[in-house]
C-alpha positions as CSV (number, residue, x, y, z in Angstrom):
1,M,-2.4,69.1,-24.4
2,G,-4.3,72.7,-24.5
3,A,-6.2,73.9,-27.3
4,F,-3.6,77.1,-27.8
5,E,0.0,76.8,-27.5
6,E,-0.2,80.2,-26.1
7,L,-3.0,82.5,-25.5
8,N,-2.5,85.3,-27.7
9,W,-5.0,87.8,-27.2
10,K,-4.5,89.3,-30.5
11,N,-5.4,86.4,-32.3
12,R,-8.5,86.2,-33.9
13,D,-8.9,82.4,-32.6
14,V,-8.3,82.8,-29.3
15,D,-10.6,86.1,-29.1
16,A,-13.5,84.1,-30.5
17,I,-13.0,81.0,-28.3
18,V,-12.1,82.3,-24.8
19,N,-13.6,85.7,-25.3
20,G,-16.3,85.2,-27.4
21,G,-17.5,81.6,-25.8
22,G,-17.4,80.2,-29.4
23,I,-18.6,82.7,-31.5
24,A,-16.9,85.5,-33.6
25,T,-18.6,87.9,-35.8
26,V,-16.8,89.7,-39.2
27,K,-18.5,92.2,-41.3
28,M,-19.1,90.5,-44.9
29,Q,-16.9,93.3,-46.5
30,D,-13.9,91.8,-43.8
31,F,-14.9,88.1,-44.6
32,D,-12.6,87.1,-47.2
33,D,-9.2,88.2,-45.2
34,Y,-10.7,86.6,-42.2
35,H,-11.0,83.5,-43.9
36,E,-7.9,83.7,-45.4
37,W,-6.6,83.8,-42.1
38,L,-8.1,80.8,-41.0
39,L,-6.9,78.8,-43.6
40,N,-3.4,80.1,-43.3
41,R,-3.5,78.3,-39.7
42,G,-4.8,75.4,-40.9
43,Y,-8.3,75.7,-39.7
44,G,-10.8,73.2,-41.2
45,V,-13.9,75.5,-42.5
46,S,-17.4,74.6,-42.7
47,V,-19.6,77.2,-44.9
48,I,-23.4,77.5,-44.9
49,D,-24.9,80.2,-46.9
50,C,-27.7,81.7,-44.9
51,C,-28.5,84.3,-47.0
52,V,-30.7,81.8,-49.2
53,P,-34.3,80.3,-47.9
54,F,-34.5,78.6,-44.5
55,V,-35.3,75.6,-46.5
56,E,-31.9,75.7,-48.3
57,V,-30.5,76.7,-45.2
58,L,-31.6,73.1,-43.7
59,S,-30.5,71.5,-46.6
60,S,-27.1,72.6,-46.4
61,I,-27.2,71.8,-42.8
62,Y,-28.9,68.3,-43.5
63,I,-25.8,67.5,-45.8
64,L,-22.9,68.9,-43.3
65,F,-24.1,66.6,-40.7
66,R,-25.1,63.9,-42.6
67,W,-29.1,63.9,-41.3
68,Q,-30.0,61.6,-43.9
69,E,-27.6,58.9,-42.7
70,Q,-27.9,59.6,-39.2
71,F,-31.2,59.9,-38.7
72,G,-33.3,59.4,-41.8
73,Y,-34.5,63.2,-42.3
74,T,-34.4,64.4,-45.3
75,P,-34.1,68.2,-46.0
76,E,-37.7,67.8,-48.7
77,R,-39.8,66.8,-45.3
78,G,-38.7,70.6,-44.1
79,Y,-38.4,68.6,-40.5
80,V,-36.6,71.2,-38.0
81,N,-35.6,68.8,-34.9
82,L,-33.1,70.9,-32.9
83,N,-32.7,67.6,-31.2
84,A,-31.3,66.1,-34.1
85,L,-29.3,69.0,-34.9
86,W,-27.3,68.9,-31.5
87,D,-27.2,65.1,-32.4
88,G,-25.2,65.5,-35.1
89,F,-23.5,68.7,-34.0
90,D,-20.1,67.5,-34.9
91,F,-17.2,68.0,-36.6
92,D,-13.9,65.5,-37.3
93,I,-11.5,67.7,-35.2
94,P,-7.9,66.4,-34.4
95,R,-6.4,66.9,-31.3
96,G,-4.6,70.2,-31.2
97,E,-5.9,71.7,-34.6
98,G,-9.2,73.5,-35.4
99,H,-12.6,73.9,-37.4
100,V,-14.6,77.0,-37.9
101,L,-18.4,77.3,-39.0
102,E,-18.7,79.8,-41.3
103,L,-22.5,81.3,-40.9
104,V,-22.4,83.7,-44.1
105,G,-25.3,86.1,-43.9
106,I,-26.3,84.6,-40.9
107,D,-28.2,87.8,-39.9
108,Q,-30.9,87.9,-43.0
109,L,-31.9,84.0,-40.9
110,W,-32.2,85.8,-37.5
111,K,-34.6,88.2,-39.1
112,S,-36.7,85.7,-39.9
113,N,-36.4,83.0,-37.8
114,P,-34.3,84.1,-34.8
115,Q,-35.1,81.3,-32.2
116,W,-33.8,78.7,-34.6
117,V,-30.3,80.9,-35.0
118,V,-30.2,81.2,-31.0
119,A,-30.4,77.5,-31.0
120,L,-27.9,77.0,-33.5
121,L,-25.6,79.5,-31.3
122,E,-26.1,78.1,-28.3
123,M,-24.7,74.6,-29.7
124,A,-21.7,76.5,-31.4
125,H,-20.9,78.0,-28.0
126,D,-21.4,74.5,-26.0
127,Y,-19.6,72.2,-29.4
128,S,-16.6,75.2,-28.8
129,R,-16.2,74.5,-24.7
130,I,-15.9,70.6,-25.3
131,Q,-14.0,70.9,-28.3
132,M,-11.2,72.9,-25.9
133,A,-11.5,70.4,-23.2
134,L,-10.7,67.8,-25.6
135,G,-7.6,69.5,-26.9
136,S,-8.8,71.1,-30.0
137,R,-10.7,74.5,-31.2
138,F,-13.9,75.2,-32.9
139,F,-15.9,78.6,-33.0
140,A,-18.6,79.7,-35.2
141,L,-18.2,83.0,-37.5
142,L,-21.2,85.0,-37.8
143,V,-20.6,86.8,-41.5
144,V,-23.2,89.7,-41.3
145,E,-24.1,93.0,-43.0
146,E,-22.2,96.2,-41.7
147,I,-25.0,97.0,-39.2
148,S,-26.8,94.2,-38.0
149,D,-29.3,93.4,-35.4
150,M,-27.4,90.3,-33.6
151,I,-24.9,92.6,-32.9
152,G,-25.1,92.7,-28.7
153,A,-27.8,90.1,-28.6
154,T,-28.0,87.9,-25.9
155,V,-27.7,84.4,-26.8
156,T,-26.9,82.2,-24.4
157,E,-27.0,82.5,-20.5
158,L,-24.8,80.8,-17.8
159,K,-27.1,78.9,-15.4
160,I,-25.8,78.1,-11.6
161,P,-25.9,74.2,-11.5
162,S,-27.2,71.8,-8.9
163,P,-25.1,71.0,-6.2
164,Y,-23.3,68.0,-6.6
165,R,-24.5,65.0,-4.4
166,R,-22.7,63.0,-2.1
167,W,-21.3,59.9,-3.4
C-alpha cells in the first residue's frame, strides 16, 4: 500500500512530502487555515512552540518523544543530545495515515541555534522518507514570519552512497 492513494500535486501533503522532502513552510498568518486542512484530512498533529526560550523548546521535545522514559534525560539538565533526538524521533503512525510535526515560530529558534534546527529538520526529512516507504505520511510544517531568514536555506544534501559489496 502506498502512502498516497493518488499523487495530486495540488494537495499540500503531496507537495510537502514528495517535493519538499518532508518539509513544508507556511506563513504565521496562514497557519490556522493549514492546520485546519490537516485535521480535516485526518492527520495527527504534534505542535512545538519555538517562540519560547530554547530550554522550553527542549522541554516540549523531551515530553513529545518521552526522553525521560526512554533515556532518563530531563529538561532541567539542559542536555542536548542529537543522537537521543534521532533515537527517540518516532510517532505512532498507522499504515495509510499521516502525522505532522508543526514547528511554530521555528525561524526564531533558527536565529539563535541554527545548527540544532538543521539537525532537527534533517531528522524530519529522513523520517518522512522512512514513513513513506512504510506506507504512511509524515512531514514537518515550519510556521514562519512573513519574512524569514530560513526560506531558501539548504538543510540537507544527498550523498552518493558507497557501492554495494558482492554477497
